[in-house]
C-alpha positions in Angstrom: 10.2 8.7 -46.3 7.0 8.5 -48.1 5.1 6.4 -45.4 4.7 6.1 -41.9 5.8 1.9 -42.4 9.0 3.7 -44.4 10.3 5.8 -41.2 12.8 4.0 -39.1 15.4 4.5 -36.5 18.9 2.4 -35.9 19.4 1.1 -32.4 21.8 -1.0 -31.2 21.2 -4.9 -30.9 21.5 -4.5 -26.8 18.3 -2.1 -27.0 16.2 -5.3 -28.8 17.9 -7.6 -25.8 17.0 -5.1 -22.5 13.3 -3.8 -23.6 12.4 -7.3 -24.0 12.4 -7.6 -20.3 10.0 -4.6 -20.0 6.0 -5.2 -18.8 3.4 -2.5 -19.5 2.1 -1.9 -15.5 2.1 1.8 -15.6 -2.0 2.6 -16.5 -3.8 6.5 -16.2 -4.0 6.4 -12.6 -0.7 5.5 -12.0 0.3 8.3 -14.4 -1.4 11.0 -12.9 -0.1 10.5 -9.2 3.2 9.8 -10.8 3.2 13.5 -12.4 1.8 15.0 -9.1 4.6 13.4 -7.1 7.1 14.5 -9.8 5.8 17.9 -10.1 4.7 19.4 -6.9 8.1 19.1 -4.2 7.7 20.5 -1.1 11.1 21.2 -0.3 11.5 24.7 -2.5 8.0 25.9 -1.4 10.0 28.1 1.6 12.4 29.0 -1.3 9.4 30.6 -3.3 7.5 32.1 -0.5 11.0 33.8 0.5 10.9 35.9 -2.1 7.4 37.5 -0.7 4.1 38.4 -2.4 6.1 38.7 -5.6 7.2 34.6 -5.9 3.5 34.4 -5.7 3.0 36.4 -8.6 6.2 34.9 -10.4 5.0 31.8 -9.6 1.6 32.0 -11.9 3.1 34.0 -14.5 5.6 30.9 -15.2 2.9 28.9 -15.0 1.1 30.5 -18.2 4.3 31.6 -20.4 6.1 28.2 -19.4 4.5 25.8 -17.4 1.5 25.5 -20.1 3.9 25.7 -23.7 6.4 22.5 -21.7 2.8 20.5 -21.1 1.7 20.5 -24.9 5.5 20.1 -26.1 5.7 16.7 -23.5 2.4 15.9 -24.6 3.1 15.9 -28.3 6.6 14.0 -27.5 5.9 11.2 -25.1 2.7 9.9 -27.6 4.6 10.1 -31.1 7.8 8.8 -29.6 6.6 6.4 -26.8 10.3 4.8 -26.3 11.8 3.9 -22.8 14.0 6.1 -22.0 11.7 9.3 -22.9 13.9 12.5 -23.0 16.9 10.5 -24.0 15.5 9.2 -27.2 14.0 12.4 -27.9 17.4 14.2 -27.9 19.3 11.4 -29.6 17.2 11.8 -32.2 17.2 15.8 -32.7 20.6 15.9 -32.4 22.5 12.1 -32.4 24.4 10.2 -30.0 27.0 12.6 -28.9 24.7 15.1 -27.3 22.3 13.0 -26.2 25.2 10.9 -24.1 26.5 14.3 -22.5 23.1 15.3 -21.8 21.2 12.4 -20.3 24.4 12.3 -17.7 23.3 15.9 -17.0 19.7 14.8 -16.3 19.8 11.8 -14.1 22.9 13.2 -11.9 20.9 16.3 -10.9 18.8 13.7 -9.2 21.0 11.8 -6.9 22.5 15.5 -5.7 19.3 16.9 -5.1 18.2 13.1 -3.3 21.7 13.4 -1.3 21.4 17.6 -1.2 18.1 18.9 -0.5 16.0 16.6 0.2 17.6 14.6 3.4 18.7 18.1 4.3 15.2 19.2 4.8 13.6 16.0 5.9 16.3 16.1 8.8 15.8 19.6 9.7 11.7 18.5 9.6 12.6 15.5 12.0 14.6 17.5 14.6 12.4 20.2 14.6 9.3 17.6 15.4 10.2 15.1 17.0 13.6 15.0 18.4 17.6 15.8 17.6 19.0 13.2 16.4 22.5 14.3 17.2 25.5 14.3 15.6 25.5 10.6 14.8 22.0 10.3 14.4 21.9 12.5 11.1 24.4 9.9 9.2 21.6 7.0 10.3 18.7 9.3 9.3 20.5 10.4 6.0 21.5 7.1 5.0 18.1 5.1 5.9 16.5 8.4 3.6 18.7 7.6 1.0 18.6 3.8 0.5 14.5 3.5 1.3 14.5 5.4 -2.3 16.8 3.7 -3.8 15.8 0.2 -3.1 12.0 1.5 -3.8 13.6 2.3 -7.4 14.4 -1.0 -7.7 11.1 -2.7 -7.0 9.0 -3.8 -9.9 6.7 -1.3 -11.6 3.8 -3.3 -10.8 4.5 -2.5 -7.2 6.6 0.1 -7.0 4.4 2.2 -8.4 2.1 2.5 -5.5 4.3 4.3 -3.7 4.5 7.6 -5.7 0.6 7.2 -5.5 0.6 7.4 -2.1 3.2 10.4 -2.2 1.1 12.1 -4.6 -2.0 11.5 -1.8 -0.3 13.1 1.6 0.9 15.8 -0.7 -2.4 16.5 -1.6 -4.1 16.0 1.9 -1.2 17.6 3.5 -1.2 20.9 1.9 -5.1 21.3 2.0 -5.0 20.9 5.5 -2.2 23.0 5.8 -4.5 26.0 3.6 -7.6 25.2 5.5 -5.4 25.4 9.0 -4.3 28.9 7.9 -8.0 29.9 7.2 -8.5 28.8 10.9 -5.7 30.6 12.3 -6.5 34.1 9.9 -10.1 34.1 11.8 -8.5 33.4 15.0 -5.5 35.4 15.2 -5.5 37.8 12.2 -2.9 38.0 9.4 0.4 38.9 8.5 -1.1 40.7 5.4 0.5 42.8 2.8 -0.4 45.3 0.6 -1.9 45.1 -3.4 1.6 46.3 -4.0 3.6 43.5 -2.6 2.5 41.5 -5.4 4.1 44.4 -8.1 7.3 42.4 -10.2 10.5 43.7 -10.2 13.6 41.8 -11.9 16.0 41.5 -8.8 13.2 39.3 -7.6 12.5 37.8 -11.2 16.0 36.9 -12.0 16.1 35.4 -8.4 12.9 33.7 -8.4 13.1 31.6 -12.0 15.3 29.1 -11.2 13.4 27.4 -8.2 10.2 28.1 -10.0 11.5 26.2 -13.5 12.9 23.6 -11.1 9.2 23.6 -9.4 7.5 23.2 -12.7 9.8 20.8 -14.6 9.0 16.6 -14.8 6.3 16.5 -17.2 8.5 14.1 -19.5 9.4 12.0 -16.3 6.5 8.9 -16.9 7.9 8.9 -20.3 11.5 7.4 -19.5 9.1 4.8 -18.6 7.5 4.6 -22.4 7.7 0.9 -23.0 5.8 0.2 -19.1 3.3 2.5 -19.8 -0.2 0.8 -21.0 -1.5 3.6 -23.5 1.0 6.8 -23.8 -0.8 8.1 -27.1 -4.1 8.4 -25.0 -2.8 8.6 -21.2 0.3 11.2 -21.5 -2.1 13.9 -22.9 -4.6 12.9 -20.4 -2.6 13.4 -17.5 -0.1 15.8 -18.4 -2.9 18.4 -18.8 -4.7 17.5 -15.1 -1.6 17.2 -13.4 -0.4 21.1 -14.9 -3.4 22.5 -13.2 -3.7 20.1 -9.9 -0.3 21.6 -9.6 -0.4 24.9 -9.9 -3.0 25.0 -7.3 -0.7 22.4 -4.9 1.9 25.4 -5.7 0.1 28.6 -5.0 -1.6 27.8 -2.4 0.2 27.4 0.0 2.7 29.9 -1.0 0.1 32.1 -0.4 -1.0 30.6 2.6 3.1 31.2 4.2 2.9 34.9 3.0 -0.1 35.2 5.2 0.8 34.1 8.2 4.6 34.4 8.0 6.7 37.9 7.6 9.1 37.7 5.0 11.5 37.7 7.0 11.0 34.7 8.8 10.8 32.8 5.7 13.8 30.9 4.6 14.9 28.5 2.1 15.1 25.8 4.5 12.8 26.1 6.7 9.9 28.4 5.7 7.2 25.5 5.2 8.0 23.7 8.2 8.0 27.2 10.4 4.7 28.1 8.6 3.5 24.8 9.8 4.5 24.8 13.4 2.8 28.3 13.7 -0.7 27.6 11.9 -0.8 24.5 14.0 -1.1 26.3 17.3 -4.4 26.7 16.8 -4.8 23.5 17.4 -2.7 23.3 20.5 0.2 26.5 21.4 1.2 29.5 20.7 3.9 32.0 19.3 6.3 34.0 21.2 7.0 37.4 20.3 9.6 36.8 18.2 8.1 34.2 16.3 8.9 31.2 17.5 6.2 28.9 17.5 5.8 26.1 20.0 3.6 23.6 20.1 1.6 21.7 22.7 -1.3 19.0 23.2 -3.3 17.9 20.1 -1.1 20.5 18.5 1.7 18.4 18.7 0.2 15.2 17.8 -1.2 17.3 14.5 2.3 19.1 14.1 4.0 15.1 14.5 1.5 13.8 11.5 1.8 16.6 9.4 5.5 16.7 9.7 5.7 12.7 9.2 3.7 13.3 6.2 6.2 15.7 5.0 9.1 13.8 5.1 7.4 11.1 3.3 6.3 13.4 0.5 10.3 14.5 0.4 11.4 11.0 0.6 8.9 9.9 -2.4 10.1 13.3 -4.4 13.3 11.6 -4.1 11.7 8.0 -5.5 10.2 9.5 -8.3 12.9 10.9 -10.0 15.1 8.3 -9.2 12.5 6.1 -10.9 12.7 8.2 -14.3 16.2 9.6 -14.2 17.7 6.0 -13.5 15.6 5.0 -16.5 16.7 7.3 -19.0 20.4 6.6 -18.3 20.1 3.2 -18.4 18.5 3.0 -22.0 21.2 5.7 -22.7 23.6 3.0 -21.7 22.3 0.3 -23.5 21.5 2.0 -26.4 25.8 2.7 -27.2 25.6 5.9 -24.6 27.0 4.7 -21.9 29.0 1.3 -20.0 27.0 -1.7 -21.2 27.0 -2.9 -17.4 24.9 0.2 -16.3 22.4 -0.6 -19.1 21.0 -3.8 -18.2 17.1 -4.3 -17.1 16.6 -7.0 -14.3 15.0 -10.2 -15.4 13.5 -10.1 -12.4 12.2 -6.6 -11.2 12.4 -5.4 -14.9 13.9 -2.3 -13.4 17.7 -1.0 -13.8 19.5 -2.4 -10.7 23.2 -1.1 -11.4 22.0 2.5 -12.5 19.7 2.4 -9.3 23.0 1.6 -6.9 25.1 4.2 -8.7 22.7 6.7 -7.6 22.4 5.5 -4.3 26.0 5.9 -4.3 26.1 9.0 -5.4 23.5 10.5 -3.2 25.5 8.5 -0.3 28.4 10.4 -1.7 27.0 14.4 -1.4 25.4 13.5 2.0 28.8 12.7 3.3 30.3 15.9 1.9 27.4 18.0 3.7 28.2 16.6 6.5 32.1 16.7 6.5 32.8 19.7 4.7 30.2 22.4 5.6 31.1 22.4 9.2 27.6 22.4 10.3 26.5 25.7 8.2 23.3 23.5 6.6 22.0 27.1 4.6 25.2 27.6 2.9 25.2 24.2 1.7 21.6 24.0 1.1 21.8 26.9 -1.5 25.1 25.5 -3.0 23.5 22.0 -3.4 20.6 23.4 -4.6 22.2 25.6 -7.2 24.3 22.6 -8.7 21.5 20.2 -8.8 19.0 23.0 -10.7 21.7 23.9 -12.8 22.5 20.5 -14.4 18.8 20.2 -14.0 18.5 23.2 -16.7 21.3 22.7 -18.6 19.7 19.2 -19.6 16.8 20.9 -20.8 18.8 23.0 -23.6 18.9 20.4 -25.2 15.7 18.4 -24.2 13.1 21.4 -25.4 14.6 21.8 -29.0 14.0 18.5 -30.1 9.8 19.6 -30.4 10.6 21.5 -33.6 13.8 19.8 -34.6 11.5 16.3 -35.0 9.0 18.4 -36.7 10.9 19.0 -39.6 13.7 16.1 -39.8 11.0 13.1 -39.0 7.9 14.9 -40.5 6.4 11.4 -41.3 6.0 9.5 -38.0 2.8 9.3 -36.6 1.7 11.9 -34.2 -1.2 10.8 -32.1 -1.2 14.0 -30.2 -0.4 17.4 -32.1 0.8 20.9 -30.2 -2.2 22.7 -31.6 -1.2 25.8 -34.3 0.8 23.9 -36.4 4.9 23.5 -37.4 5.3 26.9 -36.9 3.8 27.2 -33.4 5.8 24.4 -32.1 8.7 25.2 -33.2 7.8 28.5 -31.3 7.4 26.7 -27.9 10.3 24.7 -28.4 12.6 28.5 -28.5 9.9 29.8 -25.3 10.7 26.6 -23.3 14.6 26.3 -24.0 14.9 30.3 -23.1 13.4 29.7 -19.9 15.9 26.9 -19.1 18.6 29.0 -20.3 17.6 32.0 -18.1 17.4 29.9 -15.3 20.6 28.7 -16.3 22.6 32.0 -16.4 20.6 32.9 -13.0 21.8 30.3 -11.2 25.8 30.1 -12.4 25.9 34.0 -12.0 23.7 35.0 -9.2 22.4 38.2 -9.4 22.6 38.7 -13.1 21.5 41.8 -14.9 21.1 43.3 -11.6 22.5 46.4 -9.9 23.9 44.6 -6.7 24.6 41.1 -7.9 26.7 41.1 -4.4 23.4 40.9 -2.6 22.2 37.6 -4.3 25.3 35.9 -3.5 25.1 37.3 0.1 21.8 35.4 0.1 23.2 32.2 -0.8 26.0 32.6 2.4 28.8 33.3 -0.1 28.8 37.2 0.4 32.1 38.4 -1.2 33.0 35.1 -2.5 32.4 35.3 -6.1 35.2 33.2 -7.2 34.3 30.6 -4.7 30.4 30.1 -5.5 31.5 30.2 -9.1 34.4 27.5 -8.8 31.6 25.5 -6.8 29.4 25.3 -9.9 31.6 25.5 -12.7 34.2 22.4 -11.5 31.6 19.4 -10.5 29.5 21.1 -14.1 33.2 20.4 -16.3 33.8 17.0 -14.3 29.8 16.0 -15.1 30.6 16.7 -19.3 33.7 15.0 -19.0 31.9 11.5 -17.5 29.2 12.2 -20.3 31.9 11.7 -23.3 33.3 9.2 -21.3 29.9 7.5 -21.3 29.9 7.8 -24.9 33.1 6.3 -25.8 32.6 3.3 -23.2 29.3 2.7 -25.5 31.7 2.4 -28.4 31.5 -1.8 -28.6 28.0 -1.6 -28.1 27.1 1.0 -31.2 29.3 -1.5 -33.3 26.2 -3.9 -33.9 23.3 -1.9 -35.1 20.1 -3.0 -36.2 17.1 -1.0 -38.4 13.8 -0.7 -36.6 10.7 0.9 -37.9 9.3 3.4 -35.7 6.1 2.7 -35.8 6.6 -0.5 -34.4 5.1 0.9 -30.3 2.1 2.0 -32.2 1.4 -1.8 -34.0 2.0 -2.8 -30.1 -0.1 -0.3 -28.5 -2.8 -1.2 -30.6 -2.9 -4.8 -30.1 -3.1 -3.9 -26.2 -5.9 -1.8 -26.3 -7.6 -5.0 -28.5 -7.0 -7.3 -25.8 
């Protein structure tokens, strides 16, 4: 390979057929707010805060040693390989189609698990607490509406659907800013719960418990690149938006977590309802009271503002599900028309320019997960939340074990590809970033699959998940689904055999030429 124009890729004829249906609707403004909606998930703020002041310590620590290298890594990959499918394409170029097929299924399936599991349950909990209890029948209606509104939104053409993540991002910024402001008012009126400086002192036990959730909070930089051929100018917009979204996301996470710790004792902060309870508590400054046992009751204007905030919270959860379904379904659809899945699931709609069949698959999977939650858990929402959150996070962390190495590998195997943005410091720094981010993904995976890893009392970690004394039951609840997902990935690869039988050669710089023409137009 002596020049950029000679760097080529081999793809199925189907890829060219489906790519022709895509349109460039995604600009810098859209990508930034899409990233905020992707990165700032409100469902896990309570999980971070439940670790006490140390949760805040580790949030900032991972922001420096994981989030920053991850942002730089994504900026280079997203500008160098701006093809539809993003992380699937990077993995396929670095590791080959077979591993990319399995990894793509892991990356995709975590999102319907998350949407039908923790997102739906957290939204239902918020609705029941702030509005009215929907009852045993009403919860099914609520959950089905929540899931399928998200799915139908992902089906919309991106020129219209992109406004939903934008609205979601604005809701997050407004809600979290107002929450922090209200905490200040609450503190001025009632004082704060308070904690000493020693509370921030890090310990290994909290570290190993916090890493998986923090990792899950911080991933998502690559999601706009799943729509790489729908971005107006990825070479310009990806680095610009990634760096600004990184700073904004750390602020939007750190402020509310610290605020929750100020107003609630750690013993009252739960994984499922920590942020919800904190909102109710501080909103009593507008009308309401807090009893001696910490129960908050809103009245008058406090009820009005609480209901508005709760509606915003539910919409923020909904748009989180939308953005991830939009991105992950695109990546999986690309895998399917690239010969790593059933061809029918890789069809891009002529009308919408979206992978409608893949979107419906996500909706069905989310509905199954939701139904299992309601039928098999005997009302134990907390235990179910912990188990499903673990599976949805572990499938995510496992997928990044193959995505993150792509930067270092491709620096060596494809050195002549034009790189509009490069990780500062040269090839060795790029390799180091791949190693560091992959290391964090591996640690998060181990910590999820073996709670209490490396601690003196691993049983207490199991107990906190609702599986006290049930190590085998917990491990089976994790490894059996993961094994099935791997088999599904292998099955998808085999299903793509016919698609891979008809291959064509394309130049790697064709995207650059198209983008240059678009920029001059």
